[in-house]
C-alpha positions, 0 to 999 in steps of 0.5 A: 801293931806300927804304934812307935809309943815312945812318941808319946813319952814327954822325952818324944813329944820334944823331939817331934816338936824339935823336929817340925820347928826346924823343918819349918826353920827351913823350909822357911829358909828355902822358900827366902833363897828361892825369893832371893834367887828368882829376884837375881834372875829378873834383875839381870835379865833387864840388866841384860837388856832381854826382852821374851820372847827368849832366844838362846841367839839374844842372850849370848849376845846381851852376855857377850855386850856385858861382859866383853867378849866373846860367848863360843855355843859348842854342841858337842856328843857327849856321852851319858856319863859325862857332863851335859853341860860345861862353862869354859871361861878360858882368858879371851872368850866365854865357851858353852858346851853342850849335848847336841844329841837332845831336845831343841829345849833341852839345850835350850835348858842346858845353856841356860843352867851355864849362863844365867845359873854358872855364870851369873851366879858368879859360881868358882870352880872347884880346885881340885877339880880337873878337866882334860878339853881337847885343844887347850890348854889347863894355862889357857882355861880359867875354870870349868863349871859342869853341868853333871850332877846337883849335890853341891850348892852350885850346881842346884843352885845353877839348875833351878835358874834355870829352870825358872826363866824356861819356865818365865819364858815358857809363859810368856811365849804361851800367854803373847802367842793367843788370841782371843776375841771377847773385848775383855781378854783382847784388853788382858793380852794386849797389856800382856804383850806391852809389858816389859821384862820378867814375871 
């Protein structure tokens, strides 16, 4: 019952072996891409001079200094059917729109998706993408990156970037907020508090 005897034939065994090899290759490529992304994020956060604990305000100030242009954060009551975040690159500003009606933690994640994912991932918008932004003409907007679905490589990478930075920030906040009493733990705690940079 349910026995697929085709896998026991020479041809079936070759197909099964080939599928396993391909799956392992895909897994290795995914791990390599994740390591490359983490390296990129670590270097960029260091270049920006952003230290934990991470705040959106400090990140935006560092981005403004790096790019030489204001970063405008614009919370909006976005519909569930709309993108939950947007990065609008105009001639003179970077505008990050994000969902107003959600938790602060989620808002930070959306902003990280747009900044550390799209902006610092050098992602380019699809030329066929057309969004009408109230108050901005199409000539004023260089490109629009939206956070809506994760069916493209750029969107998947941006979401991973936001998740990695969020996990790092939350972990470092957790470690450095503990006040241990044992001398050995105190030394480890102090080392983590003194550590500059990211994991």
